C-alpha positions, 0 to 999 in steps of 0.5 A: 748294812750289807747282808751276808750270804749266811744271814740271807740264807738263815732268813730264807730258811726261817721264813720259808721263802723260796724253799721248803727245806734248809738244803733247798734254800741253800741250793737256791741261794747259790743257783745264781752262780750256776751260769750255763749256755742255752742253745736254741734254734728259733724259726724265722719267717722268710729266712733266706738260705744264706742266713740259715744257721746263723748263730747269734750270741745273746747276753743280757741283764748283767747287772754288775753290782756288789752282788754280781762280781767281775768274776761272774761276768767273766764266766759268762763272757768265757762261756759265750765266746767258747760257743763261737757265735757269728755275732753277739748282741747285748740286751741291756741292764749292764748295771743296777739302778744306773750305779755310776760306780759299776759303769766302767767295771761293767764295760771292762768285764764285757770288753773281751767279747768279739765275733766275726760280724761284730758286737752290738748292744742296746740299753735297758731300764737300769742303764744311763743313756749316755755314760753306759752307752759311751763306756761300751762304745769305748770297748768296741760295742756298737750301740743301737739307741733307736737305730739300726745297722745293716750287715751283709752275711753270706751275701744276704742283708741282715738288719739289726734294729735296737730300741731304747727301753723307753721307746714304746710308741708304735710310731716311734718303733716303726720309725726305727724300722722304716726302710729295712727290707729282708731279715730284721732282728729287733733288739728290745730289752722288754719282751712286751715289744713283741706285739709291736714287732708282730704288727710291723712284720718283724720276723725275730725279736731278742729280749731280756728284762724278765730274768726268767722270773728269777724266782720260779716257785713249783706249782706257782711259777714266776710271780714277778714276771706274769705281766710279760707275754713270754717270761723266758725261752721261745715265743711266737705271735703271728709270724714273729718269733721271740727269744727271751733270755733269763740273763746273767745277773740278779736284781732286788735280791741276789737269789735265783730259784728254779731259774739259773742264769744263762747266756744264749746261742740263738741259731736262726732256722727257716720257719716250717710255715714257709715250706710249700704245702 
């Protein structure tokens, strides 16, 4: 049986889950629609001058479903396009539980995305390996399934490498990256790939998957995402930087608490550690 927003709100208020007052619960229930643009500058080791200032648009965890409408996704697309990124990357989980009813609608909602250096995508744990990838490829998204591509921007090489969610063995990740030189950006749905990226001297990882915790309780934090090295925002391991987006949609329950949805504009900046002493 479908649960209405009103019924879910009453349940939250009655049980005290997610808020201490009815007004707080109401705000939490509708926070999932408060999509915003997060602009961050991320330090990248050995970044050449030609790539300094490169703006990467990141959208992840759309989770198109009965809870996440076409209008929700269109709002996110419009917001990201207005930021005018140089290239766009999609971080996976375009639908929930691989629901075939939403594969086409998810791809259609993302079809307006465009950027001077292209739109690239990877798959998340909720995505079918063939149907979702094919639907996005038909909308001019270059899918990177354990693969990489080389761009030339301002005369400098930039390698984008994309992992399937289930690609976890260090040897398999190393195989995807083998031969890449210069600046490498690893697109990995799961931020736990940070450890592997650091071991392989990858300067930057872009991830999602965590939803920022989706429910972040005051004084307690994101209960559902504590197993991840970085739940949201910028992190670092060795000389490898990572940015983890809170994403657009929701999963399990259509609620966000202290964790609004986002699209992100990631600007590459030189690593201060590279400056001469």
